[in-house]
C-alpha positions as CSV (number, residue, x, y, z in Angstrom):
1,M,29.6,16.9,1.8
2,A,28.9,15.0,5.0
3,A,26.5,12.1,4.7
4,L,23.1,12.7,6.2
5,S,22.0,10.5,9.1
6,L,19.1,8.2,8.2
7,S,16.8,6.3,10.6
8,P,16.8,2.5,10.9
9,R,13.7,2.1,8.7
10,A,14.1,0.3,5.4
11,L,16.6,2.5,3.7
12,Y,14.7,3.0,0.4
13,V,11.6,4.0,2.4
14,E,13.6,6.7,4.2
15,V,15.2,7.9,0.9
16,A,11.8,8.0,-0.8
17,E,10.4,10.2,2.0
18,L,13.4,12.5,1.8
19,L,13.0,12.9,-1.9
20,R,9.3,13.3,-1.7
21,Q,9.7,16.3,0.7
22,R,12.3,17.8,-1.6
23,I,9.9,17.5,-4.5
24,Y,7.0,19.1,-2.5
25,N,9.4,21.9,-1.3
26,R,10.6,22.5,-4.9
27,E,14.1,21.7,-4.0
28,L,13.7,19.3,-6.9
29,A,11.8,21.3,-9.4
30,P,9.1,20.0,-11.7
31,G,10.7,18.6,-14.9
32,S,14.2,18.5,-13.4
33,W,16.5,15.5,-13.9
34,I,17.3,13.6,-10.7
35,D,21.1,13.2,-10.5
36,E,21.3,9.8,-8.9
37,L,25.1,9.8,-8.5
38,R,25.1,13.2,-6.8
39,I,22.2,12.3,-4.4
40,A,23.7,8.9,-3.6
41,E,27.0,10.5,-2.7
42,E,25.3,13.2,-0.6
43,L,23.4,10.6,1.4
44,G,26.3,8.3,1.7
45,I,24.4,5.3,0.2
46,S,24.7,3.1,-2.9
47,R,22.5,3.7,-5.9
48,T,20.5,0.5,-5.2
49,P,18.3,1.9,-2.4
50,L,18.0,5.2,-4.3
51,R,16.7,3.4,-7.4
52,E,14.2,1.5,-5.2
53,A,13.1,4.8,-3.7
54,L,12.6,6.3,-7.2
55,K,10.4,3.3,-8.2
56,V,8.2,4.1,-5.2
57,L,7.9,7.7,-6.2
58,A,7.3,6.7,-9.8
59,A,4.4,4.5,-8.6
60,E,3.0,7.6,-6.8
61,G,3.2,9.7,-9.9
62,L,5.8,12.1,-8.4
63,V,8.7,10.8,-10.6
64,T,8.7,9.9,-14.3
65,M,11.2,7.3,-15.5
66,K,12.5,7.8,-19.0
67,V,14.2,5.0,-20.9
68,R,18.0,5.6,-21.1
69,R,17.6,9.1,-19.7
70,G,16.9,8.4,-16.0
71,A,14.4,9.8,-13.5
72,Y,12.7,13.2,-13.7
73,V,10.4,15.1,-11.4
74,T,6.9,14.9,-12.9
75,E,5.5,18.0,-14.5
76,V,1.8,18.2,-13.9
77,S,-0.1,19.3,-17.1
78,E,-3.4,21.1,-17.2
79,Q,-5.0,17.8,-18.3
80,D,-3.4,16.0,-15.4
81,L,-4.9,18.6,-13.0
82,H,-8.4,18.2,-14.5
83,E,-8.2,14.5,-14.2
84,V,-6.9,14.5,-10.6
85,Y,-9.4,17.1,-9.4
86,E,-12.3,15.3,-11.2
87,L,-11.5,12.1,-9.4
88,L,-11.0,13.8,-6.0
89,S,-14.3,15.6,-6.4
90,L,-16.1,12.3,-7.1
91,L,-14.4,10.4,-4.2
92,E,-14.5,13.1,-1.6
93,S,-18.1,14.2,-2.3
94,D,-19.1,10.5,-2.0
95,A,-17.3,10.4,1.3
96,A,-19.2,13.5,2.5
97,A,-22.5,11.9,1.7
98,A,-21.4,8.7,3.6
99,L,-20.2,10.8,6.5
100,C,-23.8,12.3,6.8
101,R,-25.1,8.8,7.4
102,L,-22.3,7.3,9.4
103,A,-20.7,10.0,11.6
104,D,-21.9,10.4,15.1
105,D,-22.1,13.8,16.9
106,A,-18.6,13.4,18.3
107,D,-17.2,12.8,14.9
108,L,-18.8,15.9,13.5
109,A,-17.6,17.9,16.6
110,E,-14.0,16.7,15.8
111,L,-14.3,17.9,12.3
112,A,-15.7,21.3,13.4
113,A,-12.8,21.6,15.9
114,L,-10.3,20.9,13.1
115,H,-11.9,23.5,10.9
116,K,-11.7,26.1,13.8
117,Q,-8.0,25.4,13.9
118,L,-7.8,26.0,10.2
119,E,-9.6,29.3,10.6
120,N,-7.2,30.3,13.3
121,A,-4.2,29.4,11.3
122,A,-5.4,31.7,8.5
123,R,-5.5,34.7,10.7
124,P,-2.5,37.1,10.2
125,G,0.1,36.6,12.9
126,T,-1.5,33.5,14.4
127,G,-0.3,30.7,12.1
128,S,2.0,29.9,9.2
129,R,1.7,28.8,5.6
130,D,2.9,25.3,6.5
131,Q,0.5,25.0,9.4
132,F,-2.5,26.1,7.3
133,F,-1.6,23.7,4.6
134,E,-1.2,20.8,7.0
135,L,-4.5,21.5,8.8
136,N,-6.2,21.7,5.5
137,E,-4.8,18.2,4.6
138,Q,-5.9,16.9,8.0
139,F,-9.5,18.2,7.6
140,H,-9.9,16.4,4.2
141,R,-8.1,13.3,5.5
142,R,-10.3,13.0,8.6
143,M,-13.4,13.4,6.5
144,L,-12.4,10.4,4.5
145,E,-11.4,8.3,7.5
146,L,-14.8,9.0,9.2
147,A,-16.6,7.9,6.0
148,Q,-15.2,4.4,6.7
149,N,-13.9,3.2,3.3
150,R,-10.2,2.3,3.5
151,W,-9.9,1.9,-0.3
152,R,-11.3,5.3,-0.9
153,V,-8.8,6.7,1.7
154,Q,-5.9,5.0,-0.1
155,I,-6.9,6.1,-3.6
156,V,-7.4,9.7,-2.5
157,A,-4.0,9.7,-0.7
158,D,-2.3,8.7,-3.9
159,L,-4.1,11.3,-5.9
160,R,-3.3,14.0,-3.4
161,K,0.4,13.3,-3.7
162,V,0.2,14.3,-7.4
163,M,-2.0,17.3,-6.6
164,K,0.6,18.5,-4.1
165,L,3.1,19.0,-6.9
166,N,1.0,22.0,-7.8
167,R,-1.5,22.7,-5.0
168,Q,0.4,24.5,-2.3
169,G,1.1,27.4,-4.6
170,S,-2.4,27.6,-5.9
171,L,-3.9,27.6,-2.4
172,F,-2.1,30.8,-1.6
173,K,-3.2,32.8,-4.7
174,A,-4.8,36.1,-3.8
175,G,-8.1,35.5,-2.1
176,R,-8.0,31.7,-2.3
177,I,-7.5,31.1,1.4
178,E,-10.7,33.1,2.3
179,Q,-12.6,31.4,-0.5
180,S,-11.4,27.9,0.6
181,L,-12.4,28.6,4.2
182,A,-15.9,29.8,3.1
183,E,-16.2,26.6,1.1
184,H,-15.2,24.5,4.2
185,R,-17.8,26.3,6.3
186,A,-20.5,25.4,3.7
187,I,-19.3,21.8,3.8
188,M,-19.4,21.8,7.6
189,D,-22.9,23.3,7.6
190,A,-24.2,20.6,5.3
191,L,-22.5,17.8,7.3
192,L,-24.0,19.1,10.6
193,A,-27.4,19.2,9.0
194,R,-26.7,15.6,7.7
195,D,-27.9,16.7,4.3
196,E,-26.3,14.2,1.9
197,A,-27.2,16.0,-1.3
198,L,-26.0,19.4,-0.1
199,A,-22.8,18.0,1.4
200,T,-22.1,16.3,-2.0
201,Q,-22.8,19.5,-3.9
202,R,-20.6,21.6,-1.5
203,V,-17.6,19.3,-1.8
204,C,-17.9,19.3,-5.7
205,E,-18.0,23.1,-5.6
206,H,-14.9,23.2,-3.4
207,F,-12.9,21.1,-5.9
208,A,-14.2,23.1,-8.8
209,S,-12.9,26.3,-7.2
210,G,-9.7,24.5,-6.3
211,L,-9.2,23.4,-9.9
212,Q,-9.8,27.0,-11.2
213,A,-7.1,28.3,-8.8
214,A,-4.7,25.5,-9.7
215,A,-5.1,25.9,-13.4
């Protein structure tokens, strides 16, 4: 097999991103053993940058390192899901409350425009699964950024990497897109009203519904 062409970035960073996407796309299935020798040969690299990349993914929770057995794609248990969604609910609902205080009208208009794109992507024949998923991620990420706490942004980004091991499938369960969009509308209404308590409640409800679909 011909070696893939990698960009000039630090090699282990490039390899980590490549493996991250394979994990998200289920090319490397949850619970599967990661064949380091085969992947190193495929990429035309030594095992040193590959092992550095696996350490990065292990720190993110996407890979589990087992003594004398190697690296495995993490399997997300029901308990893991509950813990991740609980933390996301706390952090993102807190961000929504902060956003009510800190965001100006232009910020809220930007969020509303993002949500409109999300609505359009959900219409049959106008978008794609990948586009909808990416816009959904952008909406949540932008809420966090506008709430102006970089540590919260960083923690949520790490938690969402674990959630994505499961979430893309759960989001497309029957009726979940429509339910998720309705929940987003309720969040936007609360933000536009600058109602901190209601925005907090709506985000908590959104994650409770998401957990139910994921579990």
